[in-house]
N, C-alpha and C positions, 0 to 999 in steps of 0.2 A: 586601544587595544582591545580585540573581540571579548564579549563579555564571557565564554566560556573559560577563556582563560583562569577566571576568574574561582571556576569551580573545578576545575582539572588541576590549578597550581602551575602548570605550562603551556607552552603555547605548542603545539603539533609539530613544526618543526625544530624542537628542543630536543625531541627525543632522537635519541641519536641512533640506536638499531631498533629491530624489531624485538628484540630479547629486551630491550630497554623499555621499549612500549608496554609490551605484555606483561612485565612483571611491576612496573612504576606505576602504568595509570589508573589513575584512581580519582572518582569523583567525589567532596567532601560538600555538604549540606546540613542547615540546619532543620529543626522539625517544626519550624513556621514556613517553611520554602512555597513560593507560589508564583508561579511563573508572570502572572501579570503585574505585581507590583517589582520582584524582583530581578527582570529582566525587559520586560518593557518599559515600567516607567524608569528606571535606571538610564536605558537609554536615550528616552525622551528628555532625561533630564540635562543627559551630560552631552547629546548631540541632537536638539529637538528638531531639525530640517532634516536629518539626515532621511534619504529613501528607505520606507518599510517594505512597500508595495507600488509595482505600477500595474492595474489593472487595465485590460483591453476588451471591449465588448465585441461582442461576433459582427457588428455594424461598424466595428472600428471608432468609438470614442473612447476616450483615455481619462483615465482620471487617476492620480498620483496621491499617495498617502504616506506622509513623512509616520517617524515616530510619536512626535506629538500628537499627529493626527490621531493615531490609534488610540493613544491615551485618552485623549479628550472624549471621544466617542466611546468607548468603552465605559467610560465613567459615566456616559450619559446612559447608555445601554444599560449598566447595572442600577441605576437610579430607575430607570422605566421597569426592569424586573421586579425589584424592592418594592414597586408600588405597586405593583400587580400580585403581589402578595409571594413572589419566590424567597425562600430563605436557603440556608446551607441545607445541603442534603436534598436537595428538590430536583427531580429529572425533569431538564427542558430539551425537547427534540427539537433538532433544524434539519430542515432540507432547505435547502439555501443555494444547491448547486456548485456555480463559483460565482453567485453575486458579491460581491466585497462585502456585504453587510456581514456574512460568514465571520471574518476574521476579528471585526471589535465585538462581536456577539459571541463568539468564543470566549473571549478574554474577557469579557463583560462578567461571564457565569464563573470563570475563576476568581473574578474577584468577589463574587457572593459566597463561593463554596460550593454553589449547584452544581448537578452530574450535568455535564453537556454528553446529547446522544446524538452524535450527527446520522444520518440517514438519506439513502438515495431518493430523489424525486421520481421513481420509477414505481413506487408503493402502491398498491392499490388498498380499497377501502377497509379489506380483510387483514392486510399486513398493521395498519394503522392500529385498529383494534388490537391486534396479539399484543403488538410493542406497549399501548397505552396502558394495557391490562398487566402485562408482565414485569413492567420496568415502575409503574405509578408515574406515569408521564402527567407533570401538574400542567405545562404549559408546552405548545407547539407555534414554532415560528415558522414559516412554509414561504415556499418561493412563489412569486406570480406567474412565473413563468410556466408555460404546458396546463396541465390538468390538473395538479397536485389538489390545488384547494377544493375541486369538485371533488375526489376520492376523501376528502378529507371531512368534508361536508357530508357526504354519503356515510362515513365512519362517526360522526359526532353524535348519534343517539345512544351508540354502543361504548362511547370512550366515557365511561364514568367517571375517572380519577383527573382527568384534562379542566382544568378553572378556565382556560381562557386559550383563545387561538389570535394570533397577529401574522399578517402579511406583510410582504413588504411591496415597494415600487407603487405605494397607493392603490394598488386595484380593490376595485370592489368587489368583494368574494361573498358578500352575504351580509346579513344583519348581525350575527354573532361573531365578525371578524375585527380587531383593532387594525389600525393603520400604522404598522411599525415604524418606518420611517419619519412619520409625523409626529408621534410620542415620542420617540428617541430625540428628536431633535428638541421638544420642549424642555427636555431636562437639564439639571444643572452637569457642568462639565467638572464638578468636582464630586470624589466618592473617597472619602476617609477610609485606610484600613480597618476593616472590623477587628474590635477586640472582644475579651471576654470570650462568652461562650458563642459568638459569632465567628470567632478567628477560626481561618484554616489551617489546618496541619498537615504533615508533608504526606503523612501514611492514609488520608483520607481520601473515599472516592473524589476524581475530579472528573473523568472520562469513561463513556461506557459507548460498545459497540455491539450492536447486532451481526454477526457472523453465522452464515449458513452453512452445516456441512452437507454431507450425500444423503444425509437422513434426517428425519425429525424436523422440529421448530428451529429458528435461528438461537442460536446461544449468547447469552449477554456476557462479552467481556468487558470486565472493568479493570480502570487502571487510577494508579492514584495520583497525588500533585509532583511525584519524583519521576515522572512519564517524560517530562519534557527533558530532563536533562539526559536520560537515555539516549536523545537524538544529539547529543553532542558528539558520537560516533558516527551518525546517520549525515549529520552537516557538515561538519568540520573534517571528518579524517574520512568518509568514503567521497561524499557530493567534492569534498574540497571545495568549499565557497569561496568566494574571496570577497576580504573586507571591503565594503563599497563596490561590488560588483552584483550582478542580475542574475539570481538562476532560476531555471525554470523545469520545476516536474507538470509533468501531464499529467493530472487526476483530477476526479469529480470530489466536491467537499465529501460528497455520501460515504466515502470510502476510507479506510486507516492511512493509505497510500499519501492523501493528501497531509496527514500531520506528518508521514514523514518527509516530505518536500515541501512544504508551502508555509510551514510558520515557527516550530520550534528550535528547530538546529540549526536552520539557515540564519533567523535573528539571532543565535546567540553566537554565529560565526561574523556577524556585520553586513551578511548578505542582505539586498532587497531581494523579493521576489517577484517574477513575473507570471500575471494570472491572464490568461486569455479563457476568454468565457465563448468559447465556439460551441455551435449546435451539433455538428457531425465533424471528425474527423476526415482530414484532409492534406497529406502529406506534402506536398507544394504551398500551402497555405503555411502550414505549423512552421514551415522552414524558412519562408518569408518572413513571419513574424522573427524568428532567432536574428535571420540578417538586421531588418530594420533596426530592433531594439540591443543588440549588441551583446546578446544572452551568452556569460561569462562560464556557466556550469548547468549542464542537462540530466534530465533521467527521464527516463522513459520505459516501457514494457517491452519486450524482444518485441512482440505483435509491431509496435509503430517502427520500431528499427528496421522490420522486415519492409515496409513500405519503403520508409525513407533511401533504403538502398538501391530499390528499382528507378528511383530518379535521378538525374543528372544532375549531382551534386557539385560538381563547378559552378553551376549558373547561381549560386550562393555564397555569399562572401561571410562567411563564417570564422575569421579571423580571430574575433576573440573570445572565441568557445576555447576553452583550457580542458575542460575534464567532462566525460561522460560515463552515467552510470546506468544500470537495469537491474529492473530487479519483477517481481511476480510471477515469473517462470523461468526455465532454464534458459542459457542464452545458448543457442547453436552457435557452433565455431564458422558456419561458412557467413553467417551474418555479421561476428566480429570482423573477419577477414576481409568482406566486403569494404566495410567502413573504414576500417582502417588503411587500406587501399585508396579509399576515394578521399577521406577526411585529413589523414594522417593521426587520427586521435585512436586510442585503445576505447575499449565498451569495459568498464568495470563493473564485475556482478557484486551483488549482495543477496543475502538470505534474511526472512524473517517474517513476521504471521503477523495477525491481529493482536495475538496474545503477545505478541515481544516487539523489542524493536530490533536494530542490524546488530544480529548475533552471529551471522556468518559474513566476510566479505573478501574481496580482493582490491585493495586500494592504497596500499602501504607501499611508501617510497622505497623502501628496502627491497621489496620482492617484484619478481618478475611473474605478473600471472599466467598461470598456467592453463593453457587454451580450452575451454571447457570445464574447468573447477568452479565449485561456488567460492572457495579459497580456504581463509584458515578462520578459527573463532576470533570474535572480535574480544579486545581486552575487557576483562571482568566477567568473561561468558566461559564456563566451563561446559565445553559441547564434547561428548560423545554419541558412540553409534555403539547399540546396544542389540544383542539377539531378544526374542521374545522370552526369555528369562530375565532382562536384565542386566546380564552381562557383557561387557564390552567385546566387540567383535576384533579380532585381530587384521592386519593391512590388507586390504582387497576382498575382504567379506562386506556384504549388505546386509544392513541392519535401518534400526530405526535411530534418526537422528534425535538425541536428548537434551536437556539442560539439567547438571546437578545444582543443587541448592543447598545442599548440607552446609556448604561454608557462607549462607546467604543467598536472599535474592538480588539477583542482577538489576541495576537501574533499566527501568524499560520492558522487565519480566510483569505482566498481570497480575492480580492481586485474588483472581478467581473466578469464578463462573457466578454472575450475580443470582443471587437468592437460589442455587442448584450447589450443594453441597456433595451433593453425589456425582454429579459431571465431574465436578472439580478434584474429587478423588479420584476418579476414573482416570484422568489425564496428568493427574500430578500429585504422585505417590513415592514412598520410598526414595525421597529426596530426587525423584526423578519427574522433570516435566516432560511428556511424550508429544514430540510435534506431530506427528501421525507422517511425515515424511523420510524417505528410506534413501540412504548415500553408504559411500564406502569410502574410508579414509587410505591412502597410499601412504608409503615410507617413509614420507615428509611431513606428513600431518596434512595435506590437503583433503579436502572434503570434495567427491564425485557425486554428483546427483542423481539419484534412479527413478525417481518420482514418488506421487503419495503411497500411502498402504493400499490404496485401494486400487492403486493405478498398476501395480505391476503384474504382469500377464505370468501366469502359470500355462505352459504349452508341452504337453509331452514329459512333462518332468523337468522341463526349463523353465527357471526364473527369469522374465524376460522386461529390463524397464523400457519405458516407451521414448524417454530421452534419447538414447544411443539412434535408436532407429529413426527418430526425427531428424537427428543431424545428418545421418546419412542420406536421407532424401532430401534435407535441403539444402546439399551439397550439389544438387542436380538444376541446370539452369531452367526446367519447366516449374519447379516448385515454387509457388509464391510461400506458402505456408502450408503445416501440416498439424494432423494429429493421431496417434496412435494410440490405438485400444484393444483390448481383446473381444473377441467374440466366442460365443458358445460353439462348441463342436464337437460331435459323438464322439471321436476317435482319440483325439489331442487333448479333450477337456476345453482349452481355449486356442484359437490361432490369433495371430497378427492383422489386424486389418488396420490400414492407412487411410483417412479423410483427406483428403488433398484440395488445397484452390490453386490453380494453375497460373502460371504468369502469364502476360498478354503474349499472345502470339501461339498458344498452344490450345490444343483441344484433346480431349482426354479418348483414348481407345485402346483395343488389345494391345497394339505394336508397344503404346506407351508404359502399358503397364506392365509388359514383359520386361521394356528395356528399365523400369526403375526398377524392379525385383530383382533383376540382374546385378545392378547398380550397388542396392542393398549388399548384396551377396557378397559383391567384391569389396565392400568399406569396411564390415563388419563379420560379424559370426554367420554362415550361411544359416543356421535354422533361426534366426533372428527376421529372416527378410517377411514383409507383409504379406501373404496370400491372397486376402482380398485388399483392394484398392478402390476406394469409390470417390467420384471427383462432383465437388460442390462450388457453389456459388461464394459461398461464405460460411466459416465454423461456427458454432454458437460461442459468445463469451460472454463473459462479464462485462458491467459497465468501465471497469478498469482496465481491461482489454486482456483477462486472461480467458484460456481457451478452456470451454466446459467439459472436460472429456467425460463424467461424468452424464452430462446428456448424451453425446454421443452413445453410451455405453449402454444407459436405460432405452434409448430408441430401438438400438438393435436387438435386446434381451426380448424387448417387446414384440418385434417381428419374428426372432425366431420362439418365442411362446406361441404365437399367431399360425406359425405354419407347421408348428407340431402338429401330428395325427390325433386325432379324437379319439 
């Protein structure tokens, strides 16, 4: 049976109704829970040859890792870290892209009780210095790919807390570097579970992410050892992974989404994961890989689905695919409809943050997703929509999405911002964790996304959420993708602007602009139409595919200020 049943007490299909699930879903775990010992090692003992991960390089090389492989390799890596002086509570930064070393390295750090700090390979020297100092990083394990080691070499003189640097793939990165792969291979593949003072406990730090806001330095979000159990909902109930199947989530390991979709919940559900180490996203290439390897469940950000639906999907045999999900930003109805039309599969949305696991979702077998809705609160998560005074908003009124914690912290909610009590209190006070995202609830309790608190456009007294305008624009065949933001205006305060990437065969023109504006006026309230439309080749995005509306706003604000009379 899938191992998640041990912690939930029931199989997901044993819940008879949505009410049954919401009322009776409960995760039970002991104080000494550790994912490496209590999940990976248990699966390895019961089914050692069961596939854990199929790894495919950009050049097509394939490597298959069983759960026993992951047990053995993570034990070797744990012995390596111990030999380098890494102990319980030490922070170790991992910049490994989609290299397979990431998986057993994470498990090794869990075994020791060290704090894993995944990070993107796009960091500069300044970024490494800040992170090393802020988190007291003791060791860095860096990818040989690209120029990451060059940036670390530049940062080294200022990284006073870092005691050792390791690089994979036997790269000669300089005299200060350890050959990670060679040294791990030399270690024993037995690593007894620590006892006494070295034993890990469920409430202790296990993982930390640096996450950027719109201002200031990146925040340090830390999670305890129960965090993987929060992803039972992600992998088993939302992704609905198949025991013995193959799940594919598109994400780089430098971002939290990788832990949502490439390790914890999927393995608890008995599914292997596909990791494709591609350099650049190309829709036909990804679809071919899904066909070739028989992907059974799939998750990608809405941006990637937008590109998929522009392809002729009848060229690809996706008959093994049973369930599709998306997260990262709101899903436009047009993307949902086109994917359903071409594949026969619905796309189920989910919402969460680096600070949470999946706390709102569309995926229950007893409910029909309401097109455009985020869904319903996850079991165990008390989600409310509140006004600026912390009072719950009535149905139909937009407010901030918050998590109530007066009944205890749900599995998967972060434990705070590392070493920043003031920032933690600002986001989490009066038994409410404030997500910074806005939505409204309908009469049935479904949540409808409006935007980030900073994304909401205030124009002539109206509050306009970008998502509704973007969804209207996405219905037009000329629009491949778009981002809606506010631009300063002397009369209205702000006006709505749409930054648009056109589909093949379309060219930006005054006539098309007028056509798009009229289309929005007929699709939603007329006052929401974009008074400004800019056509671009691409939108600014994070490495995980999220559109960076803040960058568009900042650029427009800079232009506005530069054009003001001196």
